[in-house]
N, C-alpha and C positions, 0 to 999 in steps of 0.2 A: 504494500500500499504506500503510495507516494505522500509524503508530508510537504506541504506548501509552507515556505518560510518567506516572510517579507522583512526587509531591513530598511529602517528609517534612521536618519541620523542628522546630527548638527556638527559641522566642522568648524573649528576655530583655528585660524592660522595666525602664527606669531613669529617674530624673529628671536624671541627669548623663550627658553624652556621653563615650564612650571614643574616639570617632572625630572628628577635626576636621571641622567643617561650617561652611561659609561662609554668613553671613546677609547678604543684600543688601536694603536698604530694609525691614527687619523681617520678610523672608520667608525661612523656612528653605530650604536648598538641596536638591537632589535626593538620592535614596538613593545610597549608595556600596556597591559590592560588591567582594569580593576573592576570587580564585581560591584553592582549597585543594588539591583533588586530583581526579583521574579514575581509576577502576579498573573492570575490569582494563585493562591496556595492550594486550592482544591478546584479540580477541573472535571467536567463530565466528558467522557470519551466521545470523539467525533463531533462535539458540540462547541465546547469553549476553546478559545485560543489562549496561548501562553505568551506573555511578554517578558522577555529577558533584557535587562538594561545593563550596560557596562560602559566605563570610560576607557578611552584609548589616548595614548601619546606616542608620537613617532618623531625621532630627531631629523629625519630627512624627508618626510611627507610622502613616502611611496606606499601608501596604503590604498587598497581598492584597485579596480581596473575598469576600463571603459568596455571591454568585452565581457558580456554577461555569461559566456561559457567558462571564464576563469573564475575559480572558486577558491577564495582565500580564507573563508571562515569555516572552522571546524566546530560543529556542535554535536556533542556525544551525549545521548541519553544513555546513562550508565546501566540501564537494564539490558542494553544491546551490546553486541560484540564490536560493532563497527560504528564510526562517527558518520554523520552527514556533512557534506561540504556545501557551502553556500557562497554566492556571489556577493561582493561588496562593491558598490559604486565608488568612483574616484572620490577620495576625501581631500585631494589637493590636485592641481593641474599635473599632468603626466611629467612635464619637464621641470617642475618646481623642486627645489632642494631646500625646503623650509621646514621648520619645527611646527608640527601640528598637534592639536589635542581636541578632544571633543567627547561626545557621548552618542552611543548607538543603541537602538532598541530593536531587537529581533522579535518578530511575531511568528510563533509556531502554531499551525493549524492542524487539525485532524489527529491529535494525540490519541492514542488507544491503549487498552489493556492488552498485555501479551498472553496472559493465562485465563483461567476460568473464574478466578476470584472476582469479587465485586469492587475490590480496591487494591491499587498498587501504589507504592511510593517510589519516586525516582529523584535524581539529581542530574543536572547537565554540567558537562565540562566544555569550556570554550577556549579555542586557541586561534589567534589571528596571525596570518603570515603576510609579510610585505612583498612587493614585487621583486625584491632582490633575494627572496627565499628565506629571510630571517623570521623565525617564529617567536611569537610573544611568550610570555609566561602563561601558564595554565590557570584558569579560574574555575571554581565550582560554584554553582548556584546553591541556594537553600533548597531543602526537600520540598517537593509538592506531592499531593495525592491525586491520583486519577481514579474516578469512580465511573460506574455504569450509569 
């Protein structure tokens, strides 16, 4: 069953960093993400959408891509063996090399129960990769319950 995920966000571009970034040999470090919230905490399968909000910071602004077939956001429902990959739109112009930060909200639709019980609990793990292939830290959401 295909899950539909929509990503909305607000990018803030600046010339100064608000997040500490390590520079090794003149190369900026990977993007940094920080968990904000997941809502609602109880969802009805196939009915309710889940909103996951997180902050991001990237020292060289190479997050997202204009090609919708390129998927840089990994969202892993920890009940499953494999993560889903999703597209993130450009968060700064392709040729910009600027420090960016902002907040993204991911909308997960059609979440479902895997077994025959009336309730399951899960957590999501998110990882964001920039266009250079640098992966962010991993973040975990709070637990949510999925009911019939």
